[in-house]
N, C-alpha and C positions, 0 to 999 in steps of 0.2 A: 584818182579816177575810181568811181564806183560802178562796177559791172554787174548787171542783173542778167543771168543766163536763164532763159525760160524754156522749159521742156516738159514733156510728160514723163511718167515713170518708165523705168527699164530702158533708158535712152542714152547710156554712156555718161549720164549726168554726174555720177559720183566720181568716175575716173577723171572727168574734166575738172571737178573741184580739186581732186588730188593733184592734178597737173599744175593748176594755178597755185596751190599751196606750196608746191615744191619750188616755186620761183625764189622764195626767200623774201621778196618784197611785197607779198600779197597776203592780207588777211582773208579768211573765207568764212562763210556762214551757210550751214546746211539746212535747207528748207525752212526759212524763217517763219512762214505762215502755217506750218503743218498743225501745230496745236490749236491755233485760232480756227483753222478750217474744221478740224474735228469737233471743237466746242460748238461752233456756229451751226454746223450741218447735222450733228448727231449721228453721223455715219459711223458704221462699225468697221474699223480697221484693226489689223493686228497691233497689239500693245496700245490700244487707244487710251486707256486710263493712265498708263505710265507716261505716254507722250504728253498728255495734258498736264500731268503733275510736274513734269521735269522741264517744260519749256513755256515761254511766254505765250499766253492765249488771248491777249488783248490786241486786236489787229491794229489799232491806232498806235499803240506803243511799239509794235513790231515795225510798222511803216516809218515811225520817227527814227528808230534805230538804223534803219536801212539808209537813211540820208544824213545821219549825224556824222560826227567825227570818225574817221577811219580808225579801227581798233589797232592796238599794239604798235602804234607809231609807224605803220606801214604806209606805202605810197599808193597801193592798190587795194581794193576791197571787192572780192568776188563773191557774189550771192547766188547760190544754187536754188532757183525757184521752180516750183511745180506749177504749171499753168492751171491745173484743176483747183489749186488752193486759192486762186484769186477770184473768189465768188463775187457775184454782183453786189452783195451787201458790203463789201470792203471798198473803201475809197482808194482809187488808183492814182490819185494826183501825185503821190510820192514818186511814181515811176518817171515823171517828167525830169527829176533830178538825177536819174541814173542813165548809164549807157546800156540800153536794152538790146540783148542779142537772143536769137532763137535757135535752139539746138533741136534738130529734127531727126527722126528715124522712121524707116518704113513700118507701117502699122502691123504688118504680118509678124515682124520680129518683136515688136513691142507686145503684142497680144500673146505670142508664144511664151515669152519670158515672164510676163505678168501672171499668166494663168498658173505657172509653177509655184507662185508665192501666195496667190489669192484667187480662188476659183470664181468663175462666173463674172468676169469683168464686163462692165457696160461701157457705152461710148463716153459717158461722163467720167468714168474712172481713168481713162487713158489719155485724156487731155488734149486731143487734137482739135476739137471744136473751140475750146477755150484758147488754145494757142493761136489759131487763126484770128479770133476776136481780138486778142491782145496785140497781135501783129498789126491789124487794121487800126487799132486805136493809137498805137505809137506812130504809125505812118501818118495818121491824121494830125497828130501834134507837130511832127517834125517836117511834114511836107515831102518826105522821101521814105522809101522802104528801109526798115532797120536791117541790121546784119543777120544773116541766116547761115548756119553751118550744119552740114549733114554728118551724122555719126559714121556713116559708111565711108565717107571721104577721110575722116580721121583715122579709122581703122586701116584703110588702104595705105595711107601715107601720113603717119602722125606728125612727123616733123614738117612736111610741106603744108599740111592743113593748119597746124598751129602757127606756122610762120605767116600764112595768109591772114589768119584771124588777128594775130598781134599787129600786123601791118595795118589792117583795117581799123583797129582800135588805137593806132598810133602809140603803141607801147613796144619796147624791144622784146624780141623773142629770146628765150633762154633755153639752152639744151637741157637744163635741169627739169623742165616741164615734162620730159619724156620718161622719167623714172621716179618712183617713190618707194619707200620701204613697205614691205608686206605687213599685214596686220591692221587692227583697228587704229583709228586716229583720234587724237584728243578733241578734234572739232566735229567728229561724227555726231549726228543726232542719236538719241537713245534707241531709236528704231533700227540702228545699224545691225544689231544682232539678228534681226529677222530678214533684212533685205540685202545686206552687203557681203554675204559670204564669199561670192566669187571675186569681188573687187578687193576684198581683204587678202585673198590668196595671190593677187597680182602684184607685180612690181613695175608695170608699165601698160601701155595699151595692147590689147590682144591683136592677133593676126586678122587679116581681112576676113569678112564673113562669107560663107558659101551661099548656095542657092537659098531662096526664100523657103521657110518651113511649110510643110503640109499641115493643114489645120482641119479639125472636124467642121462640119457645116455651120454650126452655130457661131464658132469663132471666125470662120471665113466671112460670114455675113457681117460680123462686127468690123472686120478689116475693110470690107467693101464700103461700109458707112464712113469709115475714117479716111479712106484713101483720097477723096477729093480735097480734104483740108491739108493733108500732107503734100499732095501734088501742087497745090497753090503756092506753098512756101518754097518748094524745090526750085521754082522759077527764079528765085532771088538768092540762091545759095552762093557762097563764095567759091 
């Protein structure tokens, strides 16, 4: 099975990738379209030139690899995708051959976390609009809503949430998904040194989150823009 997990940034996405890698039967791929997205859009991100130099930036080749033979002789292939990377110029037909799942997080938490790493985020940067669009497209193809899982539910009860997710995917849950070794991973993208500091210090999912963060007015306005797209998907969460 090839699993495409679609989320915005700062969304527990790297921890989820580590959880699936810890299964032992699952190959993982960290943000396959990041270099192609940077090349196509010209957007300025931290480590932009290094990312493009180190990773495949042809979207057609990336898409083909997403649906080709599962690497390393594994039975599962977990792909950590950023919704904002799937820009309209990229052909999405490859997604029809994947099991598409949507990982969501409250936009206030996303904005607070993102702004610590890259100032002045916009609605396009945090991926909520794109996530809702991809959700609708997959639902249109399949005739039913795709799977949705909320990072808050994972943090509140990692084992229970992952058991529900694995059951919905019709794959066995493994206790090994709850823990991983600290430090960088060989499958991290080159951008890990900028973005993954906290998850590199972790050995499992963090404790449940507290109250929503207080944000300055400009960031709160961004949250208000993103909130309807988040709330749309929460209606379908596991």
